[in-house]
C-alpha positions in Angstrom: 80.3 73.9 142.3 82.3 75.1 139.3 85.6 76.7 140.0 85.7 80.1 138.3 89.4 79.8 137.8 88.7 76.7 135.6 86.4 78.8 133.4 88.9 81.6 133.1 91.6 79.0 132.2 89.3 77.4 129.6 88.6 80.8 128.1 92.3 81.6 127.9 93.0 78.3 126.2 90.3 79.0 123.6 91.7 82.5 122.9 95.2 81.1 122.7 94.2 78.4 120.2 92.3 80.9 118.1 95.4 83.2 118.1 97.6 80.3 117.0 95.1 79.4 114.3 95.2 83.0 113.1 99.0 83.1 113.0 99.1 79.8 111.2 96.7 81.0 108.6 98.4 84.4 108.1 100.0 85.1 104.8 103.7 85.0 104.8 106.1 85.2 101.8 109.4 86.7 101.0 109.6 89.7 98.6 110.9 88.9 95.1 112.5 91.0 92.4 110.2 91.7 89.5 112.4 89.6 87.2 112.2 86.6 89.6 108.4 87.0 89.8 108.3 87.0 86.0 110.4 83.8 85.8 108.5 82.0 88.6 105.1 82.8 87.1 103.1 80.7 84.6 101.2 83.7 83.4 102.2 87.3 83.1 99.6 89.7 81.7 98.6 93.4 81.5 94.8 93.6 82.3 92.1 95.6 84.0 89.3 94.3 86.2 85.7 94.4 84.8 83.9 92.4 87.5 84.2 90.7 90.9 82.3 87.9 92.6 82.7 85.4 95.4 82.4 81.8 94.4 82.3 78.4 96.2 85.3 76.2 95.7 84.5 72.9 97.4 85.1 72.1 101.1 88.2 71.9 103.3 89.2 68.7 105.2 86.8 69.7 108.0 83.8 70.1 105.7 83.8 73.9 105.8 83.1 75.6 102.5 86.0 77.2 100.7 85.4 80.6 99.2 87.4 82.3 96.5 87.2 85.7 94.7 86.9 85.6 91.0 88.0 88.7 89.2 86.7 89.0 85.6 89.3 90.8 83.6 89.9 92.3 80.2 93.4 91.2 79.0 95.3 93.9 77.2 98.6 92.0 76.6 100.1 88.7 77.5 103.8 88.6 78.1 104.0 85.0 79.2 101.3 82.3 79.3 99.4 79.6 77.5 98.5 81.7 74.4 94.7 82.0 74.8 93.4 85.2 76.5 92.9 85.0 80.2 89.3 86.1 81.1 89.3 85.6 84.9 91.7 85.2 87.8 91.1 83.7 91.2 92.4 84.6 94.6 91.7 84.0 98.3 88.9 86.1 100.0 91.2 87.8 102.6 94.8 89.1 102.8 95.4 86.8 105.8 95.0 84.0 103.3 97.2 85.7 100.8 94.2 87.1 98.8 94.8 90.0 96.4 92.5 93.0 96.3 92.0 94.7 92.9 90.0 97.7 91.9 87.2 97.1 89.4 87.6 100.3 87.4 89.8 101.7 84.6 93.0 101.0 86.5 95.3 98.6 84.6 97.5 96.0 86.4 100.5 93.9 85.7 99.5 90.4 87.0 101.7 87.4 87.5 100.2 84.1 88.6 100.1 80.4 88.5 98.1 78.2 86.1 96.0 75.6 87.9 93.4 73.2 86.6 90.6 75.7 87.0 92.4 78.8 85.9 94.9 81.4 86.8 95.5 82.0 90.6 97.2 85.0 92.2 98.4 85.6 95.7 100.1 88.4 97.7 103.3 86.5 97.0 102.9 87.1 93.3 103.9 90.4 91.6 100.7 92.3 91.1 101.1 96.0 90.6 99.2 98.9 89.0 100.6 99.4 85.5 101.1 103.1 86.2 103.4 102.3 89.1 105.9 100.5 86.9 109.0 102.2 85.5 109.7 102.5 81.8 112.5 100.0 82.2 110.2 97.5 83.9 107.6 97.6 81.2 110.3 97.2 78.5 111.9 94.3 80.4 108.6 92.3 80.3 109.0 91.9 76.5 112.3 90.0 76.5 114.9 91.1 79.1 113.4 89.4 82.1 113.0 86.1 80.1 116.7 86.3 79.1 117.7 86.2 82.7 115.5 83.3 83.9 118.6 81.0 84.1 120.1 83.3 86.6 119.1 83.5 90.2 118.5 86.7 92.3 119.5 86.4 95.9 117.9 88.9 98.4 120.2 90.4 100.9 118.4 90.9 104.2 121.2 92.1 106.4 124.9 92.8 106.0 127.2 91.0 105.4 125.7 89.0 102.5 127.1 87.3 99.4 126.2 85.2 96.5 126.8 81.4 96.4 127.8 81.0 92.8 128.5 82.8 89.5 124.9 82.3 88.3 123.6 84.6 91.1 123.0 88.3 91.4 122.9 89.9 94.9 119.7 92.0 95.4 120.6 94.8 97.9 117.7 97.2 97.7 116.5 96.4 101.2 119.9 96.9 103.0 120.8 100.0 101.0 117.5 101.7 100.5 115.2 100.1 103.1 112.7 99.2 100.4 112.1 96.3 98.0 111.2 98.8 95.3 114.6 100.3 95.0 116.9 100.9 92.0 117.7 97.3 91.4 114.0 96.4 91.3 113.1 99.3 89.2 115.9 99.6 86.7 118.1 96.4 86.7 117.9 92.9 85.2 120.1 90.0 86.2 121.2 88.3 82.9 124.0 86.0 81.7 127.3 87.5 80.6 129.6 86.1 77.8 131.4 84.0 80.4 128.1 82.3 81.5 128.1 84.1 84.8 125.3 86.5 85.7 125.4 90.2 86.5 123.1 93.2 86.9 122.4 95.1 83.7 120.8 98.5 83.5 119.3 99.8 80.3 116.3 99.9 78.0 117.8 98.0 75.2 119.3 94.5 74.9 122.9 94.5 76.2 125.9 94.1 73.9 126.7 90.4 73.3 130.1 90.5 75.2 129.1 92.8 78.1 131.2 92.0 81.2 129.9 94.5 83.8 126.9 96.8 84.6 126.1 98.9 81.6 123.8 101.8 80.7 122.1 102.1 77.4 
């Protein structure tokens, strides 16, 4: 005769293993400053979605089919990339797998992603934002200013006290000061090299003076 306690225990084990699997598969990534996202990306474009479909992309190690979402896009401008226009981007089918959901309408997006053998791939860890949500400073920075600071490193402050580890770093304090990763530094500042080769935050819509030594306004 089967022991009902054994059945209950077996059910709990199955549920626990399923929960562990869900946690292991959940998307997890640290927020990045828009400049850092630009510098980390292989491709940075302004585009709008014109189509969406689910496609097969081989099998995993257990033989299960891998699905991906293909977004067909109309590229409006390329800020960084291989040169030829990007016609589609690929992402995972769910947010738990870091998949990005985009609206297939007239809304335009800033999209950063990685170039892989089969095309451009984007995840929730990339910087993908509606174009209308960007500040004027952010849109101007895509043309040159973000690129000028790619030799610098932006360090996110998660809790006080925090500090930088070297002169090539800028401390990103939006989270501790404003409780958001879309604060003033993300919206209006760029971390760029100064005349002494150290890096510092710069605010403004124009290129900084060649010898700037501190935070400046235009």
